[in-house]
ROLOLUM-586591 format. One line per 8 residues: number of its first residue (from 1); their letters; for each residue x, y, z of C-alpha. Coordinates in Angstrom, 3 decimals. Layout:
N
NUM	a	X:Y:Z  ...
REM end
This chain:
298
1	mtdldgtv	178.052:167.088:167.464  178.850:165.303:164.212  182.156:166.504:162.850  183.260:165.812:159.276  186.456:167.825:159.583  188.828:166.789:156.801  186.392:164.299:155.274  186.542:164.404:151.471
9	cvvggggn	183.128:164.211:149.821  182.143:164.112:146.149  178.628:165.296:145.333  177.375:164.345:141.878  174.515:166.559:140.769  175.713:169.081:143.325  174.718:172.171:141.370  171.016:172.174:142.162
17	gigdatar	168.383:171.090:144.661  169.254:168.332:147.101  172.783:167.970:145.734  173.434:171.677:146.235  172.013:171.573:149.776  174.046:168.472:150.617  177.311:169.980:149.351  176.758:173.070:151.487
25	klatlgar	175.774:171.058:154.554  178.856:168.858:154.287  181.051:171.936:154.040  179.536:173.497:157.176  180.498:170.318:159.047  184.114:170.647:157.942  184.159:168.386:154.889  186.190:169.189:151.807
33	vvvndvgs	183.701:169.035:148.957  183.933:168.344:145.243  180.835:169.680:143.499  180.128:167.841:140.261  177.460:169.019:137.841  177.377:169.050:134.052  175.095:172.080:134.242  172.175:170.875:132.127
41	dvhgrgad	168.558:171.867:132.560  166.087:169.578:134.320  165.497:167.735:131.026  169.194:167.059:130.481  169.707:169.623:127.759  172.666:171.963:127.564  175.789:172.169:129.704  177.237:174.944:131.842
49	pavaeava	180.327:174.481:134.042  179.401:177.674:135.899  176.628:175.766:137.715  179.026:173.607:139.728  181.511:176.449:140.122  178.864:178.746:141.620  178.157:176.300:144.460  181.863:175.667:145.074
57	ediredgg	182.555:179.407:145.116  179.760:180.015:147.635  181.242:177.345:149.896  184.686:178.926:149.670  183.303:182.388:150.380  181.684:180.981:153.519  185.058:179.699:154.686  184.745:176.123:153.447
65	tamahagd	186.887:174.084:151.072  185.449:173.125:147.695  186.339:172.549:144.070  184.074:172.234:141.049  183.984:169.514:138.415  181.804:169.686:135.317  182.283:166.120:134.067  179.370:164.248:132.500
73	ltdfddad	178.586:161.211:134.649  177.026:159.341:131.740  180.629:159.025:130.514  182.719:156.339:132.236  185.937:158.256:131.583  184.517:161.437:133.128  183.472:159.503:136.240  186.950:158.004:136.569
81	elvadtvs	188.420:161.479:136.095  186.195:162.913:138.826  187.494:160.396:141.360  191.089:160.773:140.162  190.913:164.581:140.321  189.500:164.394:143.835  192.349:162.162:144.988  194.873:164.414:143.253
89	efgrvdav	193.488:167.507:144.990  192.680:166.151:148.443  194.555:162.859:148.696  191.549:160.646:149.401  187.816:160.075:148.872  185.702:159.325:151.946  182.137:159.706:150.732  180.417:159.951:147.369
97	ynfagilr	176.866:161.083:146.664  175.088:161.049:143.338  171.963:163.160:143.017  172.308:163.708:139.256  169.041:163.151:137.456  166.755:164.421:134.708  163.099:164.116:133.761  161.484:163.551:130.383
105	ddisykld	158.010:162.395:131.302  155.409:160.789:129.059  152.960:157.898:128.980  154.645:154.624:128.003  152.921:154.258:124.639  153.848:157.825:123.666  157.399:157.978:125.031  160.016:159.022:122.489
113	eddwravi	163.046:156.740:122.094  165.468:159.592:122.751  163.650:160.473:125.970  163.841:156.867:127.155  167.551:156.631:126.433  168.431:160.027:127.903  166.735:159.331:131.230  168.159:155.814:131.548
121	etnltgqf	171.637:157.086:130.658  171.582:159.925:133.189  169.672:158.350:136.058  170.921:154.751:135.872  174.087:154.506:133.797  175.262:157.807:135.286  174.762:156.351:138.728  176.767:153.226:137.923
129	tllqaack	179.709:155.050:136.338  180.439:157.002:139.518  179.761:154.039:141.791  182.143:151.897:139.756  184.808:154.610:139.689  184.594:155.045:143.458  184.672:151.288:144.097  187.692:150.756:141.858
137	hwrsaagd	189.546:153.436:143.785  188.437:152.185:147.216  189.255:148.552:146.467  192.756:149.564:145.448  193.243:152.061:148.274  192.027:149.702:151.008  195.023:147.407:150.518  195.562:144.579:152.978
145	dgfdrqrs	194.972:146.657:156.104  191.657:148.260:155.180  190.736:151.868:155.833  191.072:154.062:158.897  187.300:154.495:158.646  184.555:153.160:156.401  183.875:154.817:153.071  180.337:155.633:151.944
153	yvaasahs	178.442:155.815:148.655  174.890:157.182:148.545  172.826:156.738:145.378  169.685:158.812:144.964  166.586:156.805:144.083  162.988:158.075:144.203  159.433:157.140:145.181  158.847:156.635:141.460
161	argnvgqv	160.818:153.382:141.755  157.543:151.868:142.994  155.802:153.023:139.828  154.427:156.372:138.711  152.122:157.068:135.785  153.858:159.086:133.088  157.362:158.287:134.329  158.171:154.840:132.964
169	nyatakag	161.738:155.823:132.057  162.431:157.596:135.373  160.749:154.852:137.425  162.742:152.146:135.643  166.028:153.934:136.295  165.252:154.612:139.946  164.136:151.014:140.547  167.332:149.787:138.892
177	ilgmvrtv	169.357:151.762:141.416  167.876:149.669:144.234  169.129:146.432:142.694  172.476:148.060:142.043  172.847:149.117:145.667  171.878:145.708:147.061  174.447:144.041:144.826  177.383:146.408:145.240
185	ssemhryd	176.906:146.799:149.002  177.486:143.051:149.313  180.496:143.159:147.016  182.154:146.074:148.819  181.437:145.370:152.488  184.677:143.400:152.834  186.557:146.548:151.797  184.950:148.722:154.513
193	vrvnalvp	182.695:150.432:151.989  179.020:150.972:152.668  176.570:151.545:149.806  173.027:152.819:150.307  170.122:154.178:148.302  168.424:157.345:149.497  164.856:158.192:148.526  164.671:161.936:149.112
201	naytrmte	161.540:164.036:149.236  161.966:167.778:148.839  160.972:170.750:146.733  163.426:171.031:143.817  163.383:172.126:140.184  161.859:168.713:139.403  158.914:169.668:141.592  158.525:172.791:139.498
209	tvpadhrp	157.842:170.696:136.384  154.488:169.879:137.988  151.789:172.533:137.361  151.629:174.878:140.356  148.120:173.867:141.421  149.148:170.175:141.524  152.426:170.440:143.407  152.298:168.330:146.567
217	ytreempp	154.105:170.865:148.784  156.014:174.126:148.861  159.712:174.646:149.382  159.011:175.943:152.867  157.169:172.729:153.715  159.782:170.355:152.235  163.157:172.114:151.960  166.136:170.249:150.469
225	ervaafaa	168.147:171.141:153.565  166.147:168.620:155.609  167.347:165.850:153.289  170.903:167.203:153.355  171.158:166.646:157.116  170.473:162.917:156.727  172.799:162.710:153.731  175.586:164.271:155.791
233	ylasedas	174.947:161.824:158.627  175.602:158.968:156.183  179.135:160.268:155.623  179.909:160.172:159.330  181.364:157.408:161.461  178.061:157.359:163.340  176.639:155.578:160.274  179.187:152.749:160.413
241	dvtgctly	177.825:149.464:159.031  174.639:151.097:157.706  174.812:149.520:154.263  172.645:147.835:151.651  169.635:149.888:152.756  167.004:151.915:150.974  166.588:154.966:153.172  164.136:157.866:153.237
249	aggdrvgv	164.520:161.521:154.136  162.038:164.331:153.669  160.613:167.099:155.803  160.502:165.974:159.428  160.874:162.282:158.567  163.688:159.818:158.026  163.202:156.092:157.640  164.198:152.709:156.282
257	fsepamdr	162.222:150.920:153.568  161.567:147.200:153.801  163.228:144.905:151.309  161.210:143.046:148.637  159.653:139.950:150.143  157.176:137.331:149.004  153.777:138.007:150.575  152.249:134.582:149.986
265	vgvepdgw	153.320:131.281:148.443  151.406:128.241:147.242  152.906:124.782:146.784  151.580:122.119:144.456  153.618:118.888:144.891  153.016:117.706:141.337  153.536:121.153:139.828  150.943:123.758:138.968
273	tvdslaeh	148.738:123.434:135.912  146.725:126.161:134.237  143.536:124.596:135.598  144.816:124.293:139.179  146.047:127.881:139.079  142.664:129.024:137.811  141.061:127.195:140.729  143.424:128.132:143.538
281	fredvagd	145.619:131.168:142.734  143.320:134.028:143.719  141.702:132.618:146.847  144.196:130.073:148.178  147.562:131.470:147.084  147.083:135.239:146.868  144.386:135.222:149.515  143.930:138.714:150.932
289	vevtrtds	146.950:140.125:149.046  145.924:142.848:146.597  146.730:141.729:143.045  145.273:144.686:141.159  148.174:147.064:141.647  147.389:150.217:139.726  148.603:153.744:140.384  146.022:154.030:143.171
297	yf	147.636:151.019:144.844  151.039:152.691:144.781
REM end
């Protein structure tokens, strides 16, 4: 049985949904957990430190070890403080998760500037601040001898990274996370740090923003706890050298997404012209590859 006894885990966005479920799951496996959540609503408005504290208190009442942190991960200083406070309290950081995210949906040509900026700040910048803070600490702590065991960072992406009508801001942020993970996993592998993206699928308060008759599933069908089990696995030594991946967890399924790859390529020795492209691109280069990629394609 997987044992995380003594493992120190930070869970950004740990006050609700998948973050909440992950924090609790880690604690049941023996991890010492830092629950971070600014305590805003699903649209990023307001702040309430009691949100993170409530999860931490539940963990303690169940016999686990947890502390709360209400720092705002869109702030680089708050992210640094979160890592520093964790080290001060528990002496180390073994795994970091970041499930923090908000929604402010609208069609691209109607989207308000503030809604664009708020979603990008929370879902993308807020992901980088914590990743950078963790990497700075790990690079320093690894020293010349490396770690006793690999460290792990898990960044939450989403299916919307492939494109989703009405979510241009959210989709952009979640797609950006994939490039971030591919880059930083390569930078940090030498320091025994693995970095992965997780595309979770579960019923959360984000699901509840969808009108009831259009929701794709119920909480009973897709509980956050099913995602939390895979998230906890990624903190364990059983996941050694799993890095640079985009992973999936939801319901009864876990999986690994393929990396971006070129489907077809055409070569013109003298360089392509507009006329030669008009003649050859669709049939000879693209061939049977679908090039009308609308929402129905995704």
